[in-house]
Residue frames as a rotation matrix with the C-alpha (Angstrom) as fourth column:
MET 1
0.107 -0.097 -0.990 23.50
-0.946 0.295 -0.131 37.53
0.305 0.951 -0.060 -21.67
VAL 2
-0.838 -0.478 -0.262 24.70
-0.377 0.855 -0.356 34.49
0.394 -0.199 -0.897 -19.72
ASN 3
-0.693 0.641 0.330 21.51
-0.227 0.242 -0.944 34.24
-0.684 -0.729 -0.022 -17.69
THR 4
0.210 0.824 -0.525 19.30
-0.805 -0.159 -0.572 34.53
-0.555 0.543 0.630 -20.77
SER 5
-0.052 -0.281 -0.958 21.23
-0.858 0.503 -0.101 32.02
0.511 0.817 -0.267 -22.87
ALA 6
-0.963 -0.256 0.084 21.32
-0.259 0.787 -0.560 29.51
0.077 -0.561 -0.824 -19.98
LEU 7
-0.344 0.919 0.191 17.55
-0.369 0.054 -0.928 29.83
-0.863 -0.389 0.321 -19.61
LEU 8
0.328 0.451 -0.830 17.02
-0.930 -0.002 -0.368 29.35
-0.167 0.893 0.419 -23.35
THR 9
-0.563 -0.604 -0.565 19.27
-0.656 0.742 -0.140 26.26
0.503 0.292 -0.813 -23.30
GLN 10
-0.916 0.247 0.317 17.23
-0.104 0.617 -0.780 24.70
-0.389 -0.747 -0.539 -20.50
ARG 11
0.011 0.980 -0.197 13.95
-0.548 -0.159 -0.821 25.54
-0.836 0.118 0.536 -22.22
LEU 12
0.069 -0.051 -0.996 15.13
-0.973 0.216 -0.078 24.02
0.219 0.975 -0.035 -25.49
MET 13
-0.882 -0.412 -0.227 16.14
-0.346 0.895 -0.281 20.78
0.319 -0.169 -0.933 -23.75
ASN 14
-0.626 0.730 0.274 12.73
-0.127 0.251 -0.960 20.67
-0.769 -0.636 -0.064 -22.04
LYS 15
0.197 0.710 -0.676 10.96
-0.832 -0.243 -0.498 21.25
-0.518 0.661 0.543 -25.37
LEU 16
-0.304 -0.396 -0.867 12.92
-0.824 0.565 0.030 18.47
0.478 0.723 -0.498 -27.06
HIS 17
-0.986 0.013 0.168 11.96
-0.093 0.791 -0.605 16.09
-0.141 -0.612 -0.778 -24.23
ARG 18
-0.264 0.965 -0.004 8.27
-0.336 -0.096 -0.937 17.01
-0.904 -0.246 0.349 -24.54
GLN 19
0.307 0.345 -0.887 8.40
-0.940 -0.035 -0.338 16.30
-0.147 0.938 0.314 -28.28
GLY 20
0.819 0.003 0.573 10.02
-0.092 0.988 0.126 12.92
-0.566 -0.156 0.809 -27.65
MET 21
0.831 -0.526 -0.180 13.16
-0.258 -0.080 -0.963 13.82
0.492 0.847 -0.202 -29.59
ILE 22
-0.269 -0.916 0.298 15.59
-0.778 0.024 -0.628 13.16
0.568 -0.400 -0.719 -26.70
LYS 23
0.541 0.354 -0.762 15.73
0.077 0.882 0.464 9.76
0.837 -0.310 0.450 -25.07
ALA 24
0.439 -0.342 0.831 16.71
-0.884 -0.331 0.331 9.40
0.162 -0.879 -0.448 -21.42
GLY 25
0.260 -0.420 -0.869 19.14
-0.063 0.891 -0.450 6.84
0.964 0.172 0.205 -20.07
ALA 26
-0.750 -0.514 0.417 19.20
-0.410 -0.134 -0.902 7.44
0.520 -0.847 -0.110 -16.33
GLY 27
-0.091 0.705 0.703 17.40
-0.978 0.070 -0.196 5.70
-0.187 -0.705 0.684 -13.51
SER 28
-0.320 -0.004 0.947 16.14
-0.248 0.965 -0.080 2.15
-0.914 -0.261 -0.310 -13.28
ASP 29
0.723 0.654 0.222 14.39
0.068 0.253 -0.965 2.34
-0.688 0.713 0.138 -16.67
GLY 30
0.810 -0.425 -0.404 17.59
-0.572 -0.422 -0.703 3.42
0.128 0.801 -0.585 -18.43
LYS 31
0.310 -0.742 0.595 19.92
-0.500 0.405 0.766 0.73
-0.809 -0.534 -0.245 -17.11
CYS 32
-0.336 -0.442 0.831 19.89
0.361 0.755 0.548 -1.33
-0.870 0.485 -0.094 -20.27
GLY 33
-0.429 0.151 0.891 18.80
0.892 -0.087 0.444 1.10
0.144 0.985 -0.097 -22.94
MET 34
-0.995 0.094 -0.023 17.33
-0.093 -0.994 -0.049 4.45
-0.028 -0.047 0.999 -23.75
TYR 35
-0.341 0.940 -0.009 13.67
0.933 0.337 -0.124 5.24
-0.114 -0.051 -0.992 -23.19
THR 36
-0.264 0.349 0.899 11.31
0.385 -0.817 0.430 8.10
0.884 0.460 0.081 -24.01
GLN 37
-0.397 0.106 -0.912 11.03
0.883 -0.228 -0.411 10.60
-0.251 -0.968 -0.003 -21.17
LEU 38
0.077 0.538 0.840 8.42
0.758 -0.579 0.301 13.27
0.648 0.613 -0.452 -21.91
MET 39
0.977 0.131 0.169 9.05
-0.014 -0.751 0.660 15.18
0.213 -0.647 -0.732 -18.66
MET 40
0.196 -0.979 0.046 12.67
-0.013 -0.050 -0.999 16.30
0.980 0.195 -0.023 -18.42
ASP 41
0.814 -0.090 -0.574 14.43
0.578 0.213 0.787 15.44
0.051 -0.973 0.225 -15.16
LYS 42
0.801 -0.488 0.348 16.66
-0.371 -0.860 -0.350 18.43
0.470 0.152 -0.870 -14.37
ARG 43
0.637 -0.569 0.520 18.82
-0.488 0.224 0.843 16.29
-0.597 -0.791 -0.135 -12.07
ASN 44
0.580 -0.378 0.722 20.22
0.575 0.817 -0.034 14.48
-0.577 0.435 0.691 -15.11
TYR 45
0.573 -0.302 0.762 21.71
0.645 -0.407 -0.647 17.57
0.506 0.862 -0.038 -16.76
LYS 46
0.345 -0.530 -0.775 24.64
0.473 -0.615 0.631 19.88
-0.811 -0.584 0.038 -16.10
TYR 47
0.771 -0.082 0.631 26.10
0.573 -0.342 -0.745 22.60
0.277 0.936 -0.217 -18.29
GLN 48
0.111 -0.833 -0.543 29.27
0.641 -0.357 0.679 24.64
-0.759 -0.423 0.494 -18.63
LEU 49
0.867 0.194 -0.458 29.97
-0.125 -0.806 -0.579 27.89
-0.482 0.559 -0.674 -20.50
LEU 50
0.264 -0.782 0.565 32.46
0.848 0.467 0.250 27.59
-0.459 0.413 0.786 -23.39
HIS 51
-0.627 -0.429 0.651 32.18
0.720 -0.638 0.273 30.94
0.298 0.640 0.708 -25.20
PRO 52
0.763 -0.560 0.324 32.79
-0.098 -0.595 -0.798 33.97
0.639 0.576 -0.509 -24.97
VAL 53
-0.179 -0.820 0.544 34.77
-0.887 -0.105 -0.451 33.33
0.427 -0.563 -0.708 -21.74
PRO 54
-0.033 0.175 -0.984 35.13
0.011 0.984 0.175 29.67
0.999 -0.005 -0.035 -20.74
GLN 55
0.688 0.280 0.669 34.16
-0.672 -0.101 0.734 28.69
0.273 -0.955 0.119 -17.24
THR 56
0.114 -0.758 -0.642 37.43
-0.083 0.636 -0.767 27.24
0.990 0.141 0.010 -16.01
GLU 57
-0.781 -0.374 0.500 37.31
-0.491 -0.127 -0.862 28.05
0.386 -0.919 -0.084 -12.31
LYS 58
-0.542 0.583 -0.605 35.30
0.627 0.760 0.171 25.91
0.560 -0.286 -0.778 -9.93
ILE 59
-0.358 0.547 0.757 32.26
-0.614 -0.748 0.250 27.39
0.703 -0.375 0.604 -8.20
ASN 60
0.362 0.427 0.828 31.60
-0.927 0.261 0.271 25.93
-0.100 -0.866 0.490 -4.76
GLY 61
-0.316 -0.636 0.704 34.01
-0.542 0.730 0.416 23.09
-0.779 -0.250 -0.575 -5.61
LYS 62
0.206 0.471 0.858 32.15
0.485 0.712 -0.508 22.10
-0.850 0.520 -0.081 -8.79
CYS 63
-0.794 -0.601 -0.094 33.10
0.178 -0.377 0.909 22.68
-0.582 0.704 0.406 -12.42
CYS 64
-0.773 0.588 0.238 29.58
0.296 0.004 0.955 22.44
0.561 0.809 -0.177 -13.89
GLN 65
-0.763 0.609 0.215 26.22
-0.602 -0.548 -0.581 23.94
-0.236 -0.573 0.785 -13.03
PRO 66
-0.730 0.594 0.339 23.10
0.598 0.795 -0.106 21.78
-0.332 0.125 -0.935 -12.76
PHE 67
-0.517 0.657 0.549 19.93
0.315 -0.450 0.836 22.91
0.796 0.605 0.026 -14.51
GLY 68
0.505 0.847 -0.166 17.91
0.550 -0.168 0.818 25.20
0.665 -0.504 -0.551 -12.27
ARG 69
0.107 -0.529 -0.842 20.77
0.930 -0.247 0.274 26.73
-0.353 -0.812 0.466 -10.28
SER 70
0.886 0.207 -0.416 21.14
0.135 -0.971 -0.195 30.49
-0.444 0.116 -0.888 -10.30
THR 71
0.493 -0.708 0.505 23.76
0.796 0.133 -0.591 31.85
0.351 0.693 0.629 -12.71
VAL 72
0.985 -0.056 0.164 24.72
-0.108 -0.937 0.331 34.79
0.135 -0.344 -0.929 -10.48
LEU 73
0.540 -0.828 0.150 28.08
-0.167 0.069 0.984 33.32
-0.825 -0.557 -0.101 -9.43
MET 74
-0.002 -0.587 0.809 29.11
0.699 0.578 0.421 32.07
-0.715 0.567 0.410 -12.86
GLU 75
0.555 0.328 0.764 28.08
0.825 -0.338 -0.454 35.04
0.109 0.882 -0.458 -15.02
MET 76
0.801 -0.282 -0.528 30.37
0.007 -0.877 0.480 37.67
-0.599 -0.388 -0.701 -13.50
GLY 77
-0.004 -0.875 -0.484 32.90
-0.591 -0.388 0.707 38.89
-0.807 0.288 -0.516 -16.07
LYS 78
-0.356 -0.110 0.928 31.70
0.415 0.871 0.262 36.54
-0.837 0.479 -0.265 -18.81
GLU 79
0.569 0.675 0.470 30.22
0.740 -0.171 -0.650 39.07
-0.358 0.718 -0.597 -21.23
TYR 80
-0.675 -0.703 -0.225 31.93
0.452 -0.634 0.627 41.26
-0.583 0.321 0.746 -23.80
PRO 81
0.302 0.925 -0.230 29.29
0.311 -0.324 -0.893 43.69
-0.901 0.198 -0.386 -25.07
TYR 82
0.217 -0.273 -0.937 31.51
-0.736 -0.676 0.026 44.96
-0.641 0.684 -0.347 -27.89
ASN 83
-0.741 -0.633 -0.225 32.26
-0.637 0.557 0.533 41.50
-0.212 0.539 -0.815 -29.26
GLY 84
-0.453 0.629 -0.632 28.82
-0.354 0.524 0.775 40.01
0.818 0.575 -0.014 -29.72
GLU 85
-0.152 0.550 0.821 26.16
-0.987 -0.046 -0.152 38.43
-0.046 -0.834 0.550 -27.58
ASP 86
0.464 0.327 -0.823 26.54
-0.501 0.864 0.061 34.75
0.731 0.384 0.564 -28.50
ALA 87
-0.048 -0.442 0.896 27.22
-0.946 0.307 0.101 32.02
-0.320 -0.843 -0.433 -25.97
SER 88
0.028 0.003 -1.000 28.15
-0.498 0.867 -0.011 28.36
0.867 0.498 0.026 -26.36
TRP 89
0.230 0.152 0.961 27.30
-0.953 0.237 0.191 25.76
-0.198 -0.960 0.199 -23.74
GLN 90
-0.635 -0.350 -0.689 28.55
-0.417 0.906 -0.075 22.24
0.650 0.240 -0.721 -23.18
ILE 91
0.271 0.835 0.479 25.76
-0.941 0.126 0.313 20.05
0.201 -0.536 0.820 -21.84
PHE 92
-0.855 -0.501 -0.136 26.46
-0.434 0.834 -0.340 16.92
0.284 -0.231 -0.931 -19.81
ARG 93
0.244 0.968 -0.059 23.79
-0.833 0.240 0.498 14.25
0.496 -0.073 0.865 -19.40
LYS 94
-0.298 -0.276 0.914 23.67
-0.805 0.586 -0.086 11.52
-0.512 -0.762 -0.397 -16.78
ARG 95
0.227 0.308 -0.924 23.68
-0.768 0.640 0.026 7.99
0.599 0.703 0.382 -18.17
ASP 96
0.063 -0.135 0.989 23.26
-0.759 0.637 0.135 4.79
-0.648 -0.759 -0.062 -16.15
CYS 97
0.139 -0.026 -0.990 24.31
-0.826 0.549 -0.130 1.54
0.547 0.836 0.055 -17.73
CYS 98
0.776 0.196 0.599 24.47
-0.516 0.744 0.425 -2.12
-0.363 -0.639 0.678 -16.85
ASP 99
0.268 -0.751 -0.604 27.97
-0.784 0.194 -0.590 -2.96
0.560 0.631 -0.537 -18.11
GLY 100
-0.584 -0.505 0.636 28.56
-0.799 0.496 -0.340 -5.17
-0.144 -0.706 -0.693 -15.08
ASN 101
0.092 0.733 0.674 25.54
-0.425 0.642 -0.639 -7.27
-0.901 -0.228 0.370 -15.99
ILE 102
0.414 0.032 -0.910 26.65
-0.909 0.073 -0.411 -7.93
0.054 0.997 0.059 -19.57
LEU 103
-0.675 -0.717 -0.175 28.84
-0.691 0.697 -0.190 -10.83
0.258 -0.008 -0.966 -18.41
ASP 104
-0.513 0.569 0.643 25.74
-0.296 0.585 -0.755 -12.44
-0.806 -0.578 -0.132 -16.93
TRP 105
0.541 0.748 -0.385 24.08
-0.606 0.029 -0.795 -12.35
-0.583 0.663 0.469 -20.35
ILE 106
0.104 -0.590 -0.801 27.08
-0.939 0.207 -0.274 -13.87
0.327 0.781 -0.532 -22.14
PHE 107
-0.818 -0.540 -0.200 27.71
-0.435 0.807 -0.400 -16.78
0.378 -0.240 -0.894 -19.81
């Protein structure tokens, strides 16, 4: 269940990028605004399981999993077959900004 829902989450994010519905804000192009990124960059996303059993322990010293990493270590003991098959994920997205350069624009 965890492996399948993580795969579906990643595929949905990729589909939304291909349709131009999600704007990217990382890298040199995203320093001062969002831009359309039709090919999703997996390095900009991480995710964490919230339901049915939250991922609270760190795996290899990290609290979140990047897109593309195997779910073998994080899926152990996370499924209750008698209580439903739904999972909730929290998705983190990298965002670069130029807050330090705003003062240059003002003065």
